[in-house]
N, CA and C atoms as a LAMMPS dump frame, in Angstrom:
ITEM: TIMESTEP
0
ITEM: NUMBER OF ATOMS
225
ITEM: BOX BOUNDS ff ff ff
-5.0000000000000000e+02 5.0000000000000000e+02
-5.0000000000000000e+02 5.0000000000000000e+02
-5.0000000000000000e+02 5.0000000000000000e+02
ITEM: ATOMS id mol type element x y z
1 1 1 N -245.399 412.096 -32.452
2 1 2 C -245.231 413.387 -33.098
3 1 3 C -244.753 414.391 -32.064
4 2 1 N -244.122 415.427 -32.506
5 2 2 C -243.685 416.513 -31.635
6 2 3 C -244.898 417.376 -31.31
7 3 1 N -245.068 417.717 -30.052
8 3 2 C -246.23 418.504 -29.62
9 3 3 C -246.188 419.905 -30.228
10 4 1 N -247.246 420.299 -30.96
11 4 2 C -247.26 421.641 -31.546
12 4 3 C -247.523 422.75 -30.521
13 5 1 N -247.96 422.379 -29.315
14 5 2 C -248.238 423.397 -28.295
15 5 3 C -246.958 423.785 -27.552
16 6 1 N -246.306 422.808 -26.91
17 6 2 C -245.116 423.14 -26.12
18 6 3 C -243.815 423.037 -26.925
19 7 1 N -243.859 422.33 -28.022
20 7 2 C -242.719 422.159 -28.922
21 7 3 C -241.528 421.414 -28.293
22 8 1 N -241.733 420.813 -27.115
23 8 2 C -240.646 420.108 -26.442
24 8 3 C -240.922 418.614 -26.292
25 9 1 N -242.161 418.261 -26.012
26 9 2 C -242.491 416.866 -25.754
27 9 3 C -242.939 416.127 -26.999
28 10 1 N -242.894 414.819 -26.904
29 10 2 C -243.44 413.95 -27.941
30 10 3 C -244.755 413.378 -27.433
31 11 1 N -245.642 413.041 -28.349
32 11 2 C -246.917 412.474 -27.943
33 11 3 C -246.843 410.954 -27.992
34 12 1 N -247.632 410.337 -27.122
35 12 2 C -247.711 408.888 -27.048
36 12 3 C -249.169 408.479 -26.9
37 13 1 N -249.499 407.299 -27.386
38 13 2 C -250.862 406.791 -27.283
39 13 3 C -251.264 406.677 -25.815
40 14 1 N -252.497 407.071 -25.538
41 14 2 C -253.014 406.999 -24.174
42 14 3 C -254.526 407.095 -24.176
43 15 1 N -255.069 407.357 -23.007
44 15 2 C -256.515 407.47 -22.831
45 15 3 C -256.777 408.743 -22.03
46 16 1 N -257.805 409.486 -22.439
47 16 2 C -258.114 410.752 -21.771
48 16 3 C -259.611 410.867 -21.508
49 17 1 N -259.968 411.779 -20.621
50 17 2 C -261.366 412.152 -20.406
51 17 3 C -261.589 413.483 -21.102
52 18 1 N -262.727 413.596 -21.789
53 18 2 C -263.033 414.784 -22.576
54 18 3 C -264.38 415.345 -22.135
55 19 1 N -264.468 416.654 -21.943
56 19 2 C -265.731 417.314 -21.609
57 19 3 C -266.169 418.149 -22.799
58 20 1 N -267.426 417.953 -23.228
59 20 2 C -268.001 418.723 -24.333
60 20 3 C -269.288 419.377 -23.87
61 21 1 N -269.552 420.572 -24.374
62 21 2 C -270.812 421.268 -24.108
63 21 3 C -271.517 421.501 -25.424
64 22 1 N -272.799 421.151 -25.477
65 22 2 C -273.614 421.313 -26.677
66 22 3 C -275.012 421.736 -26.267
67 23 1 N -275.493 422.857 -26.807
68 23 2 C -276.881 423.286 -26.627
69 23 3 C -277.344 423.19 -25.174
70 24 1 N -276.535 423.662 -24.236
71 24 2 C -276.898 423.639 -22.826
72 24 3 C -276.641 422.316 -22.137
73 25 1 N -276.088 421.337 -22.83
74 25 2 C -275.768 420.036 -22.253
75 25 3 C -274.267 419.955 -21.986
76 26 1 N -273.912 419.238 -20.932
77 26 2 C -272.509 418.978 -20.626
78 26 3 C -272.313 417.475 -20.596
79 27 1 N -271.367 416.991 -21.384
80 27 2 C -271.09 415.566 -21.459
81 27 3 C -269.621 415.308 -21.195
82 28 1 N -269.346 414.306 -20.372
83 28 2 C -267.987 413.881 -20.093
84 28 3 C -267.831 412.487 -20.688
85 29 1 N -266.845 412.34 -21.54
86 29 2 C -266.531 411.045 -22.147
87 29 3 C -265.24 410.543 -21.503
88 30 1 N -265.291 409.351 -20.941
89 30 2 C -264.115 408.759 -20.293
90 30 3 C -263.517 407.694 -21.192
91 31 1 N -262.236 407.441 -21.006
92 31 2 C -261.507 406.392 -21.728
93 31 3 C -261.501 406.614 -23.238
94 32 1 N -261.239 407.86 -23.639
95 32 2 C -261.183 408.233 -25.05
96 32 3 C -259.746 408.04 -25.552
97 33 1 N -259.563 407.27 -26.646
98 33 2 C -258.213 407.105 -27.184
99 33 3 C -257.64 408.452 -27.642
100 34 1 N -256.378 408.67 -27.317
101 34 2 C -255.77 409.973 -27.619
102 34 3 C -254.264 409.834 -27.752
103 35 1 N -253.66 410.865 -28.31
104 35 2 C -252.22 411.063 -28.271
105 35 3 C -252.006 412.148 -27.222
106 36 1 N -251.135 411.89 -26.254
107 36 2 C -250.944 412.811 -25.139
108 36 3 C -249.475 413.217 -25.06
109 37 1 N -249.245 414.516 -24.946
110 37 2 C -247.868 415.024 -24.856
111 37 3 C -247.256 414.641 -23.506
112 38 1 N -246.056 414.075 -23.56
113 38 2 C -245.366 413.661 -22.342
114 38 3 C -244.868 414.852 -21.519
115 39 1 N -244.765 416.025 -22.135
116 39 2 C -244.244 417.202 -21.452
117 39 3 C -245.355 418.076 -20.867
118 40 1 N -246.306 418.489 -21.691
119 40 2 C -247.322 419.445 -21.232
120 40 3 C -248.693 418.814 -20.987
121 41 1 N -248.886 417.579 -21.445
122 41 2 C -250.159 416.898 -21.21
123 41 3 C -251.256 417.233 -22.204
124 42 1 N -250.943 418.015 -23.212
125 42 2 C -251.948 418.344 -24.235
126 42 3 C -252.448 417.052 -24.882
127 43 1 N -253.767 417.014 -25.167
128 43 2 C -254.411 415.812 -25.702
129 43 3 C -254.835 416.056 -27.145
130 44 1 N -254.56 415.09 -28.004
131 44 2 C -254.92 415.164 -29.419
132 44 3 C -255.721 413.928 -29.803
133 45 1 N -256.723 414.134 -30.67
134 45 2 C -257.543 413.019 -31.156
135 45 3 C -257.477 412.995 -32.675
136 46 1 N -257.557 411.795 -33.245
137 46 2 C -257.593 411.715 -34.702
138 46 3 C -258.999 412.075 -35.192
139 47 1 N -259.145 412.235 -36.482
140 47 2 C -260.412 412.689 -37.073
141 47 3 C -261.557 411.724 -36.788
142 48 1 N -261.291 410.424 -36.801
143 48 2 C -262.34 409.432 -36.562
144 48 3 C -262.895 409.552 -35.139
145 49 1 N -262.025 409.675 -34.164
146 49 2 C -262.452 409.815 -32.768
147 49 3 C -263.203 411.129 -32.585
148 50 1 N -262.709 412.198 -33.178
149 50 2 C -263.366 413.502 -33.066
150 50 3 C -264.778 413.455 -33.647
151 51 1 N -264.928 412.875 -34.837
152 51 2 C -266.268 412.754 -35.442
153 51 3 C -267.207 411.967 -34.533
154 52 1 N -266.719 410.873 -33.977
155 52 2 C -267.526 410.041 -33.095
156 52 3 C -267.955 410.808 -31.84
157 53 1 N -267.026 411.531 -31.226
158 53 2 C -267.355 412.32 -30.035
159 53 3 C -268.416 413.375 -30.34
160 54 1 N -268.234 414.095 -31.431
161 54 2 C -269.181 415.159 -31.781
162 54 3 C -270.557 414.592 -32.106
163 55 1 N -270.606 413.463 -32.796
164 55 2 C -271.88 412.82 -33.115
165 55 3 C -272.598 412.392 -31.837
166 56 1 N -271.885 411.741 -30.935
167 56 2 C -272.493 411.292 -29.683
168 56 3 C -272.968 412.478 -28.837
169 57 1 N -272.193 413.542 -28.808
170 57 2 C -272.575 414.736 -28.044
171 57 3 C -273.809 415.384 -28.638
172 58 1 N -273.866 415.506 -29.952
173 58 2 C -275.032 416.101 -30.601
174 58 3 C -276.286 415.268 -30.369
175 59 1 N -276.179 413.936 -30.465
176 59 2 C -277.333 413.057 -30.243
177 59 3 C -277.834 413.175 -28.804
178 60 1 N -276.925 413.218 -27.852
179 60 2 C -277.309 413.347 -26.45
180 60 3 C -278.002 414.684 -26.197
181 61 1 N -277.456 415.761 -26.763
182 61 2 C -278.05 417.086 -26.581
183 61 3 C -279.451 417.138 -27.176
184 62 1 N -279.626 416.561 -28.356
185 62 2 C -280.946 416.543 -28.993
186 62 3 C -281.933 415.685 -28.213
187 63 1 N -281.426 414.707 -27.458
188 63 2 C -282.272 413.845 -26.631
189 63 3 C -282.636 414.47 -25.294
190 64 1 N -282.164 415.682 -25.036
191 64 2 C -282.529 416.393 -23.818
192 64 3 C -281.593 416.193 -22.645
193 65 1 N -280.445 415.568 -22.865
194 65 2 C -279.492 415.354 -21.784
195 65 3 C -278.939 416.695 -21.312
196 66 1 N -278.921 416.886 -19.992
197 66 2 C -278.315 418.097 -19.446
198 66 3 C -276.911 417.825 -18.934
199 67 1 N -276.742 416.728 -18.197
200 67 2 C -275.426 416.32 -17.705
201 67 3 C -275.312 414.82 -17.917
202 68 1 N -274.185 414.389 -18.495
203 68 2 C -274.009 412.978 -18.803
204 68 3 C -272.526 412.619 -18.667
205 69 1 N -272.267 411.469 -18.056
206 69 2 C -270.91 410.929 -17.982
207 69 3 C -270.989 409.531 -18.558
208 70 1 N -270.179 409.266 -19.577
209 70 2 C -270.218 407.956 -20.214
210 70 3 C -268.843 407.529 -20.679
211 71 1 N -268.716 406.221 -20.881
212 71 2 C -267.488 405.675 -21.446
213 71 3 C -267.568 405.846 -22.949
214 72 1 N -266.484 406.287 -23.557
215 72 2 C -266.433 406.48 -25.003
216 72 3 C -266.696 405.154 -25.717
217 73 1 N -267.519 405.22 -26.753
218 73 2 C -267.772 404.068 -27.607
219 73 3 C -267.576 404.5 -29.053
220 74 1 N -266.706 403.81 -29.767
221 74 2 C -266.466 404.15 -31.179
222 74 3 C -267.773 404 -31.942
223 75 1 N -268.102 405.011 -32.73
224 75 2 C -269.358 404.972 -33.491
225 75 3 C -269.177 404.25 -34.813
């Protein structure tokens, strides 16, 4: 797809690291499937990946995690 941010690059399948903050917790997810713009590097995730990331972040925050680095796992 054409990148909606820079409007010049096309996106291609890749892997990215994502940082999320929830309720005072910081979580870094590595090896997250993404579409990445070849021009500006903007990262896009589909709805399924986004739901999975948010669910995992919320569960970790509720479990008392303050800082966490993990490999992404599809929920």
